[in-house]
C-alpha positions as CSV (number, residue, x, y, z in Angstrom):
1,X,29.0,14.6,-10.5
2,X,29.3,10.9,-10.5
3,X,25.7,8.4,-10.8
4,X,25.0,6.7,-7.9
5,X,24.7,2.9,-9.4
6,X,24.4,0.9,-6.2
7,X,21.4,-1.1,-5.5
8,X,20.1,-3.0,-2.5
9,X,20.2,-6.6,-1.6
10,X,16.6,-8.1,-2.8
11,X,14.6,-10.1,-0.4
12,X,11.7,-12.3,-0.2
13,X,9.1,-10.5,2.4
14,X,7.5,-13.5,4.3
15,X,5.8,-12.3,7.0
16,X,8.2,-10.8,9.8
17,X,11.3,-12.6,7.5
18,X,13.4,-11.5,4.9
19,X,14.7,-14.2,2.8
20,X,17.9,-13.4,0.3
21,X,17.3,-16.7,-0.6
22,X,14.2,-19.0,-2.1
23,X,13.2,-21.9,-3.6
24,X,13.4,-20.9,-7.5
25,X,17.4,-19.8,-7.3
26,X,18.7,-16.5,-7.7
27,X,17.8,-14.3,-11.5
28,X,20.3,-12.3,-12.3
29,X,19.5,-8.7,-13.0
30,X,20.4,-7.0,-16.1
31,X,20.3,-3.1,-16.6
32,X,18.9,-2.4,-20.1
33,X,21.5,0.1,-20.5
34,X,24.6,-1.2,-20.3
35,X,23.2,-5.1,-20.7
36,X,25.5,-5.8,-17.9
37,X,24.0,-7.8,-14.7
38,X,23.4,-6.1,-11.8
39,X,23.1,-8.3,-8.9
40,X,21.4,-11.7,-8.5
41,X,17.7,-11.9,-7.4
42,X,16.3,-14.6,-5.2
43,X,13.1,-15.7,-7.1
44,X,10.5,-17.6,-4.9
45,X,9.1,-20.6,-5.1
46,X,5.5,-22.0,-4.8
47,X,7.0,-23.5,-0.6
48,X,7.7,-19.8,-0.1
49,X,4.6,-18.8,-2.0
50,X,2.3,-20.9,0.2
51,X,4.4,-19.4,2.9
52,X,3.2,-16.0,2.7
53,X,0.0,-16.4,1.5
54,X,-0.1,-18.4,5.1
55,X,1.4,-15.3,6.9
56,X,-1.2,-12.7,4.9
57,X,-4.2,-15.6,6.0
58,X,-2.7,-15.1,10.1
59,X,-2.4,-11.5,9.7
60,X,-5.7,-10.5,8.0
61,X,-7.4,-11.2,11.5
62,X,-5.1,-8.6,13.2
63,X,-5.2,-6.3,10.4
64,X,-9.5,-6.4,9.5
65,X,-9.6,-6.1,13.6
66,X,-8.1,-2.3,13.2
67,X,-10.4,0.7,13.8
68,X,-10.8,2.5,10.0
69,X,-9.7,5.7,11.5
70,X,-6.0,3.6,12.6
71,X,-5.6,2.2,9.2
72,X,-6.3,5.3,7.5
73,X,-3.1,6.5,10.1
74,X,-0.8,4.2,9.5
75,X,-1.3,4.6,5.1
76,X,-0.7,8.3,6.0
77,X,1.9,7.2,7.7
78,X,3.3,5.3,4.9
79,X,2.6,8.3,2.2
80,X,5.1,10.6,4.1
81,X,7.9,7.9,4.4
82,X,7.4,7.5,1.0
83,X,7.6,11.0,0.4
84,X,10.9,11.2,2.1
85,X,12.1,8.4,0.2
86,X,11.0,10.0,-3.3
87,X,14.4,10.7,-4.5
88,X,15.5,7.1,-3.7
89,X,12.8,5.5,-4.6
90,X,13.4,7.2,-8.1
91,X,16.7,6.3,-8.7
92,X,16.0,3.0,-8.2
93,X,13.3,2.9,-10.2
94,X,15.3,4.0,-13.3
95,X,17.8,1.4,-12.7
96,X,15.3,-1.3,-12.2
97,X,14.0,-0.8,-16.0
98,X,15.8,2.1,-17.6
99,X,13.2,4.8,-17.6
100,X,13.9,8.5,-17.3
101,X,14.5,9.8,-13.5
102,X,11.5,12.2,-14.5
103,X,9.3,9.2,-15.2
104,X,10.5,7.6,-11.8
105,X,9.9,11.0,-9.8
106,X,6.6,11.0,-11.5
107,X,5.6,7.4,-10.4
108,X,6.8,7.2,-7.3
109,X,4.7,10.7,-6.3
110,X,1.7,8.7,-8.4
111,X,2.0,6.2,-5.4
112,X,2.7,8.8,-2.6
113,X,-0.8,10.4,-4.2
114,X,-2.6,7.1,-4.0
115,X,-1.3,6.3,-1.0
116,X,-2.4,9.4,0.4
117,X,-5.8,9.1,-1.4
118,X,-7.2,5.6,-0.4
119,X,-6.3,6.3,2.9
120,X,-8.7,8.9,2.9
121,X,-11.2,6.5,1.9
122,X,-10.1,3.8,4.9
123,X,-12.7,5.4,6.9
124,X,-15.6,6.5,4.2
125,X,-16.7,2.8,3.5
126,X,-19.8,2.5,5.3
127,X,-23.2,0.5,4.5
128,X,-27.0,1.8,3.8
129,X,-29.7,1.3,5.7
130,X,-33.4,0.4,4.5
131,X,-36.5,-1.0,6.0
132,X,-37.4,-3.8,4.1
133,X,-40.5,-3.0,2.2
134,X,-41.8,-6.7,1.9
135,X,-43.8,-6.3,4.8
136,X,-42.3,-3.4,6.6
137,X,-41.6,-4.8,10.3
138,X,-37.6,-5.8,9.1
139,X,-34.7,-3.4,9.4
140,X,-32.0,-3.8,6.6
141,X,-28.6,-2.9,6.3
142,X,-25.3,-3.7,4.2
143,X,-22.0,-4.3,5.2
144,X,-19.0,-4.2,3.0
145,X,-16.3,-6.6,3.6
146,X,-13.0,-7.1,2.8
147,X,-12.2,-10.5,0.7
148,X,-9.3,-11.8,3.3
149,X,-6.0,-12.2,1.1
150,X,-5.3,-10.4,-1.9
151,X,-3.0,-11.8,-4.8
152,X,-1.2,-8.9,-6.4
153,X,0.7,-9.6,-10.0
154,X,2.5,-6.5,-11.3
155,X,4.5,-6.3,-14.1
156,X,7.6,-4.3,-14.9
157,X,7.2,-1.0,-16.5
158,X,5.3,0.8,-13.3
159,X,5.4,-1.1,-10.7
160,X,5.4,1.5,-8.3
161,X,2.0,3.4,-9.9
162,X,0.7,-0.4,-9.4
163,X,1.1,-0.6,-5.8
164,X,-0.7,2.7,-5.5
165,X,-3.5,1.6,-7.8
166,X,-3.2,-2.0,-6.6
167,X,-2.0,-2.9,-2.8
168,X,-3.1,0.2,-1.1
169,X,-6.7,0.4,-2.0
170,X,-6.2,-3.2,-1.1
171,X,-5.0,-2.6,2.0
172,X,-7.3,0.5,3.1
173,X,-10.4,-1.6,3.0
174,X,-9.0,-4.3,4.9
175,X,-7.7,-7.5,3.2
176,X,-3.9,-8.8,3.8
177,X,-1.8,-8.9,0.3
178,X,0.7,-11.2,-1.3
179,X,3.0,-9.3,-3.7
180,X,4.2,-10.8,-6.9
181,X,6.6,-8.3,-8.3
182,X,8.1,-9.4,-11.8
183,X,11.9,-10.2,-10.9
184,X,12.8,-7.2,-14.2
185,X,12.1,-4.5,-11.3
186,X,13.4,-5.6,-7.8
187,X,15.2,-2.2,-6.6
188,X,12.5,-0.2,-5.8
189,X,10.3,-2.5,-4.5
190,X,12.4,-3.7,-2.1
191,X,12.7,0.0,-0.9
192,X,8.9,0.3,-0.9
193,X,9.0,-2.6,1.8
194,X,11.3,-0.7,3.9
195,X,8.6,2.3,4.4
196,X,6.2,-0.3,4.9
197,X,8.0,-1.7,7.7
198,X,8.8,1.7,9.3
199,X,5.4,3.2,8.8
200,X,4.1,0.2,11.5
201,X,2.0,-1.8,9.5
202,X,1.3,-5.0,11.2
203,X,4.0,-8.3,9.9
204,X,2.2,-10.4,6.9
205,X,0.2,-7.7,6.0
206,X,2.1,-6.8,3.3
207,X,4.3,-9.8,2.0
208,X,6.5,-9.6,-1.4
209,X,7.6,-12.9,-3.4
210,X,9.4,-11.7,-6.6
211,X,9.6,-15.0,-9.1
212,X,8.5,-16.5,-12.1
213,X,5.2,-18.2,-14.1
214,X,6.0,-20.5,-11.2
215,X,5.5,-18.2,-8.1
216,X,2.7,-16.5,-10.2
217,X,0.7,-19.6,-10.9
218,X,1.0,-20.9,-7.1
219,X,-0.4,-17.8,-5.7
220,X,-3.1,-18.0,-8.3
221,X,-4.0,-21.1,-7.2
222,X,-4.1,-21.1,-3.3
223,X,-7.1,-21.7,-1.9
224,X,-6.4,-19.1,0.5
225,X,-6.2,-16.2,-1.9
226,X,-9.8,-14.6,-2.5
227,X,-9.1,-12.6,-5.3
228,X,-6.4,-12.0,-7.7
229,X,-5.4,-8.8,-9.3
230,X,-2.9,-8.9,-12.4
231,X,-1.4,-6.1,-14.4
232,X,0.3,-8.0,-18.2
233,X,-0.8,-9.6,-20.9
234,X,-3.6,-11.4,-22.6
235,X,-1.8,-14.7,-22.7
236,X,-1.1,-14.8,-19.2
237,X,-4.5,-13.4,-18.3
238,X,-6.1,-16.8,-20.0
239,X,-3.9,-19.0,-17.9
240,X,-5.0,-16.8,-14.5
241,X,-8.6,-16.8,-15.6
242,X,-8.5,-20.8,-15.8
243,X,-6.8,-21.3,-12.7
244,X,-9.2,-19.2,-11.3
245,X,-12.2,-20.7,-12.9
246,X,-11.5,-24.1,-10.3
247,X,-12.2,-22.0,-7.3
248,X,-14.9,-19.6,-8.7
249,X,-12.3,-16.7,-7.6
250,X,-13.1,-13.1,-9.1
251,X,-10.2,-11.2,-10.3
252,X,-9.1,-7.9,-11.6
253,X,-6.9,-7.9,-15.0
254,X,-5.6,-4.8,-17.0
255,X,-4.3,-6.5,-20.0
256,X,-2.8,-3.4,-22.3
257,X,-4.2,-1.6,-24.9
258,X,-3.6,-0.7,-28.6
259,X,-4.7,2.9,-28.2
260,X,-6.2,5.0,-31.1
261,X,-5.8,8.9,-30.7
262,X,-7.9,10.8,-33.6
263,X,-6.7,14.3,-34.7
264,X,-9.3,16.5,-36.4
265,X,-8.5,19.5,-38.4
266,X,-9.1,22.1,-35.9
267,X,-6.8,20.3,-33.4
268,X,-3.5,22.0,-32.3
269,X,-1.0,20.4,-34.2
270,X,2.2,21.4,-32.2
271,X,0.5,20.6,-29.3
272,X,-0.6,16.7,-30.8
273,X,3.0,16.3,-31.9
274,X,4.5,17.4,-28.6
275,X,1.8,15.4,-26.3
276,X,2.4,12.5,-28.6
277,X,6.1,12.4,-28.7
278,X,6.4,13.1,-24.7
279,X,3.5,10.2,-23.8
280,X,5.2,7.4,-26.1
281,X,8.9,8.3,-26.9
282,X,10.1,10.2,-23.5
283,X,8.3,8.5,-20.7
284,X,9.4,4.6,-21.0
285,X,10.3,4.4,-24.4
286,X,6.7,3.4,-25.7
287,X,6.6,1.0,-22.9
288,X,3.0,1.6,-21.7
289,X,0.0,0.3,-21.5
290,X,-2.5,3.0,-22.3
291,X,-0.2,5.8,-24.1
292,X,-1.5,6.5,-27.5
293,X,0.7,4.6,-30.3
294,X,-1.9,4.8,-33.2
295,X,-2.3,8.4,-34.7
296,X,-5.8,8.3,-37.1
297,X,-5.2,11.9,-38.7
298,X,-7.9,13.5,-41.0
299,X,-6.4,14.0,-44.6
300,X,-6.8,17.4,-44.1
301,X,-4.1,17.5,-41.8
302,X,-2.0,14.2,-42.3
303,X,0.7,16.1,-44.3
304,X,1.4,18.9,-41.9
305,X,1.2,16.5,-38.5
306,X,3.6,13.9,-40.1
307,X,6.2,16.8,-41.0
308,X,5.7,17.9,-37.2
309,X,5.7,14.8,-35.8
310,X,8.8,13.3,-38.0
311,X,10.9,16.6,-37.3
312,X,10.4,16.2,-33.1
313,X,10.8,12.3,-33.6
314,X,14.0,12.9,-35.9
315,X,15.3,15.5,-32.7
316,X,15.2,12.8,-29.7
317,X,17.8,11.3,-28.4
318,X,18.6,7.7,-27.1
319,X,20.9,6.9,-24.2
320,X,21.9,6.6,-20.4
321,X,18.6,7.7,-18.4
322,X,20.2,9.4,-16.0
323,X,22.1,12.0,-18.6
324,X,19.9,15.2,-19.0
325,X,20.2,15.0,-22.5
326,X,18.5,12.0,-22.9
327,X,15.3,12.0,-24.1
328,X,14.6,8.0,-24.2
329,X,16.2,5.2,-22.7
330,X,16.1,1.4,-23.7
331,X,13.7,-1.3,-23.9
332,X,13.5,-3.7,-21.3
333,X,15.4,-6.6,-22.1
334,X,17.3,-7.8,-25.6
335,X,14.5,-10.0,-26.3
336,X,12.0,-6.9,-26.6
337,X,14.4,-5.1,-28.5
338,X,14.7,-8.3,-30.7
339,X,10.3,-8.4,-31.0
340,X,10.1,-4.8,-31.6
341,X,13.1,-4.6,-34.8
342,X,11.8,-7.6,-36.0
343,X,7.9,-6.3,-36.0
344,X,9.3,-2.9,-37.2
345,X,11.1,-5.0,-40.1
346,X,8.2,-6.9,-41.0
347,X,5.6,-3.7,-41.6
348,X,8.9,-2.2,-44.2
349,X,9.0,-5.6,-45.8
350,X,5.5,-6.2,-46.1
351,X,4.4,-2.8,-47.1
352,X,2.1,-2.1,-44.7
353,X,4.4,0.4,-43.3
354,X,6.8,3.2,-44.5
355,X,9.4,4.2,-41.5
356,X,9.6,8.2,-41.8
357,X,11.9,8.0,-38.8
358,X,14.0,5.4,-36.8
359,X,12.7,2.0,-37.4
360,X,16.8,0.2,-36.2
361,X,19.0,-0.1,-33.6
362,X,21.3,2.9,-32.6
363,X,24.8,1.8,-33.0
364,X,28.1,3.0,-31.2
365,X,28.2,3.3,-27.3
366,X,24.6,2.1,-27.2
367,X,25.1,-0.6,-29.1
368,X,25.5,-3.3,-26.1
369,X,22.3,-1.4,-24.6
370,X,18.5,-2.6,-25.8
371,X,17.8,0.6,-27.3
372,X,15.2,1.1,-30.5
373,X,15.6,4.1,-32.3
374,X,12.3,6.2,-31.8
375,X,10.3,5.2,-34.8
376,X,8.0,7.0,-36.7
377,X,5.6,4.8,-39.2
378,X,3.4,6.7,-42.2
379,X,0.0,5.6,-43.9
380,X,-0.1,1.9,-41.9
381,X,-2.5,-0.4,-43.3
382,X,-4.9,-0.7,-40.7
383,X,-5.3,-4.4,-40.7
384,X,-1.4,-4.6,-40.8
385,X,0.3,-6.9,-37.4
386,X,2.1,-3.5,-36.3
387,X,-1.8,-1.7,-35.9
388,X,-3.3,-4.9,-35.0
389,X,-0.6,-6.2,-32.2
390,X,0.4,-4.4,-29.0
391,X,4.0,-2.9,-29.9
392,X,5.6,-2.0,-26.6
393,X,8.1,-0.2,-27.5
394,X,8.8,3.1,-28.8
395,X,7.2,2.8,-32.2
396,X,4.3,5.4,-32.8
397,X,1.8,4.6,-36.5
398,X,-0.1,7.1,-38.6
399,X,-3.0,6.7,-40.5
400,X,-5.4,8.7,-42.2
401,X,-9.1,8.7,-42.7
402,X,-11.3,10.7,-44.2
403,X,-14.7,11.4,-41.7
404,X,-16.1,10.4,-38.5
405,X,-17.1,7.2,-39.5
406,X,-13.8,5.9,-40.9
407,X,-12.1,7.1,-38.0
408,X,-14.3,5.2,-35.4
409,X,-14.1,2.1,-37.8
410,X,-10.3,2.1,-37.4
411,X,-10.2,3.1,-33.1
412,X,-12.5,0.7,-32.5
413,X,-11.1,-2.0,-35.6
414,X,-8.8,-3.8,-32.5
415,X,-9.2,-6.9,-29.5
416,X,-8.4,-4.1,-27.2
417,X,-9.8,-1.0,-25.3
418,X,-8.1,0.5,-23.0
419,X,-7.7,3.9,-23.9
420,X,-9.1,6.1,-26.7
421,X,-7.9,10.4,-27.5
422,X,-9.2,12.6,-29.2
423,X,-8.1,15.8,-30.5
424,X,-10.8,18.7,-31.5
425,X,-12.5,21.6,-30.2
426,X,-15.8,21.0,-31.2
427,X,-18.1,20.4,-28.2
428,X,-20.6,18.6,-30.2
429,X,-17.9,15.9,-31.7
430,X,-16.5,15.4,-28.1
431,X,-19.9,14.5,-27.5
432,X,-20.5,11.7,-30.3
433,X,-17.2,10.5,-30.5
434,X,-16.8,9.5,-26.5
435,X,-20.0,7.6,-26.5
436,X,-18.8,5.9,-29.8
437,X,-15.1,4.9,-28.8
438,X,-15.3,1.1,-27.4
439,X,-12.6,1.9,-24.2
440,X,-12.6,2.1,-20.9
441,X,-11.5,5.7,-20.9
442,X,-11.8,8.7,-23.5
443,X,-8.8,11.7,-23.3
444,X,-9.3,14.9,-25.0
445,X,-6.7,17.8,-25.7
446,X,-3.9,15.9,-24.1
447,X,-5.4,14.8,-21.0
448,X,-3.6,11.3,-19.3
449,X,-4.8,8.3,-17.4
450,X,-3.4,7.0,-14.2
451,X,-1.9,10.6,-13.4
452,X,-4.8,11.6,-11.0
453,X,-6.3,9.0,-8.4
454,X,-9.7,9.9,-9.0
455,X,-11.2,8.5,-12.3
456,X,-11.1,5.0,-12.5
457,X,-9.0,2.9,-15.0
458,X,-9.5,-0.3,-16.8
459,X,-10.5,-1.8,-20.0
460,X,-12.8,-3.6,-22.3
461,X,-12.1,-6.8,-24.5
462,X,-9.0,-8.2,-24.6
463,X,-7.8,-5.0,-22.5
464,X,-9.5,-6.9,-19.3
465,X,-12.3,-6.1,-16.8
466,X,-12.5,-4.1,-13.4
467,X,-11.4,-1.1,-12.4
468,X,-8.6,0.7,-10.7
469,X,-8.2,3.9,-9.0
470,X,-10.9,6.1,-7.8
471,X,-14.1,4.8,-5.4
472,X,-14.1,2.0,-7.9
473,X,-10.9,1.1,-7.2
474,X,-11.4,0.5,-3.6
475,X,-15.0,-0.9,-3.9
476,X,-12.9,-3.9,-6.3
477,X,-11.3,-5.0,-2.8
478,X,-14.7,-5.1,-0.9
479,X,-17.9,-7.4,-1.0
480,X,-21.4,-6.4,0.5
481,X,-23.1,-8.5,2.9
482,X,-26.5,-7.7,3.5
483,X,-28.3,-8.1,7.1
484,X,-31.9,-8.4,7.8
485,X,-33.2,-8.0,10.9
486,X,-36.9,-8.8,12.2
């Protein structure tokens, strides 16, 4: 059966309009599997962003006035529509950035889960009542209130799950949104907007303006945007913070990581190699913010784990994601491919790592696509570039340690702090190290972040601040008003 490669026409969604043109011209979307142009994407300019914010501002009055259970019910309808459209959302996610259909389905399913989860929160956002102790004669209570218009800037590697973590809780809290998605992943977003309209969410509550840096800056600086939530890199985040500082505008920032994965001698090495192979290489070719790309292995089991991982990685097959035999898809762009290969090349040339498997670009029929061989590096120097800088590609580093103190020094020895991973069956060790690891989340014996809606997700250091998911995720889109009645 032939693979369906058709893609939808992409629009700017502003209020009740679908616009096929934008003020910043067109972007040619390239399918990373083949390196060929799929379609032209309209790009929003500052005027489009201004109009989208205006539409969201006008819609806020209506959306905020809806009862909480009415917002709950329309979000549940949205979840049902997304679930009915799961296969198409998954297919378009593959065409967006070359992820595997399994991951596309998983991330679209995650969006559905987040939509139902935060629909359940919509009618449970309560304040608290207290008598004020100052004189005992005043009644005090708090009111959780939405901010208004939220600027949402999402990156290309997992846009469906980002919608679930950012847009859905903002809506459940009573805000309206203007989304600036990446032009690299336009197709599944277009399908999402069809479900938003069919669910009965009022026009202007959700607006979409794909665009580049100018559109993002216009969104961040717009005075009617009351809060910004951004997923991306630290360099862009610094510019966003500088712009928001002019209006003292709050932000939520999720900025990637360099996550340590500490393996002790009592770990199940077969499970370690299987889980790491899947999460780093087979999910999105290493293009994930919280994946365990630095494996810190105790000296006693380093060689045994290196042998297992090398064997497993060596068997992985890069290729067309729609081919059931494919394990690893392409990276997102030619520039990303060149950057990743250059980093591996410098590590090899400088002697800061040994290439155990891979390290190059596949040839033959894959040469025109943006592929990088699944790469395993051994005996990596902790201070090296490849160990300190986020690679965002199918590259895993292995380092040795001798005791807990050394493992902690290496694990905490980067500016990032999004996630840390731990493999051990020693409960006391788990308790000790989870307290000492400098990360927003610690995941033990194969547990992974953002697979469920309930736990908060976010980082420390240059991995950002604020929290997504869980109760904390919806609280980010509410501010508390205090009321006292004499």
